C-alpha positions in Angstrom: 28.6 14.3 -2.0 26.1 14.3 0.9 22.6 13.0 0.5 19.9 15.6 0.2 17.3 15.9 2.9 13.6 16.4 2.1 12.9 18.0 5.5 12.7 21.7 6.0 12.4 21.2 9.8 8.8 22.2 9.6 6.9 21.3 12.8 4.0 20.1 10.7 6.2 17.5 8.9 7.0 16.8 5.3 4.4 15.8 2.7 5.0 14.2 -0.7 2.3 15.0 -3.2 -0.6 17.4 -2.7 -3.3 15.2 -4.2 -4.0 11.6 -5.2 -3.2 12.6 -8.8 0.4 13.8 -8.1 2.8 11.1 -9.2 5.5 9.7 -6.9 8.1 7.0 -7.5 11.2 5.7 -5.6 14.4 4.0 -6.6 14.2 4.9 -10.2 10.7 3.5 -10.8 8.2 5.3 -13.0 6.2 7.7 -10.9 2.6 6.7 -10.4 -0.6 8.4 -9.1 -2.2 7.0 -5.9 -3.7 3.6 -6.5 -7.3 3.0 -5.8 -9.7 0.1 -6.0 -12.2 -2.1 -4.2 -9.4 -4.3 -2.8 -8.3 -1.3 -0.6 -11.6 -1.1 1.3 -11.3 -1.6 5.0 -11.9 -5.2 6.1 -14.0 -6.3 9.1 -12.7 -9.7 9.8 -13.8 -12.0 12.6 -11.4 -14.8 13.2 -12.9 -18.1 14.2 -11.4 -21.5 14.9 -14.2 -23.7 13.6 -13.6 -23.2 9.9 -10.1 -24.6 10.0 -8.4 -21.6 8.5 -9.2 -18.9 11.0 -11.6 -16.8 9.0 -15.4 -16.6 9.2 -15.7 -17.8 5.6 -13.7 -18.4 2.5 -15.0 -15.1 1.1 -13.5 -13.3 4.1 -10.2 -15.1 3.5 -10.3 -14.2 -0.3 -10.9 -10.5 0.6 -7.9 -10.6 3.0 -5.7 -12.1 0.3 -6.9 -9.6 -2.3 -6.0 -6.7 0.1 -2.6 -8.2 0.8 -1.9 -8.5 -2.9 -3.0 -4.9 -3.4 -0.5 -3.8 -0.7 2.3 -5.8 -2.4 1.4 -4.4 -5.9 1.3 -0.8 -4.5 4.7 -1.1 -2.8 6.2 -2.7 -5.9 4.8 0.0 -8.2 6.2 2.7 -6.0 9.6 1.0 -6.0 9.5 0.4 -2.2 9.2 -3.4 -2.6 11.3 -5.4 -5.0 9.1 -7.4 -7.3 7.2 -7.1 -10.5 4.1 -4.9 -10.8 
């Protein structure tokens, strides 16, 4: 049996979910609504060499790590990244 295609060859593309409350899941995971939270806020980071770890402050580094963890958790919850949620 051939795989099913999601595309309808629409020139505007294909969209999954019409709103943040529509649930989506992949690879047999439980479908979830779009995640949200303060860790997803855009970061303005200025890298510097003088602190020894490349960030302006330890708070900037912690914000970066929190955002990276949120990306991992989101991908795992959707089933797009193997790992626990």
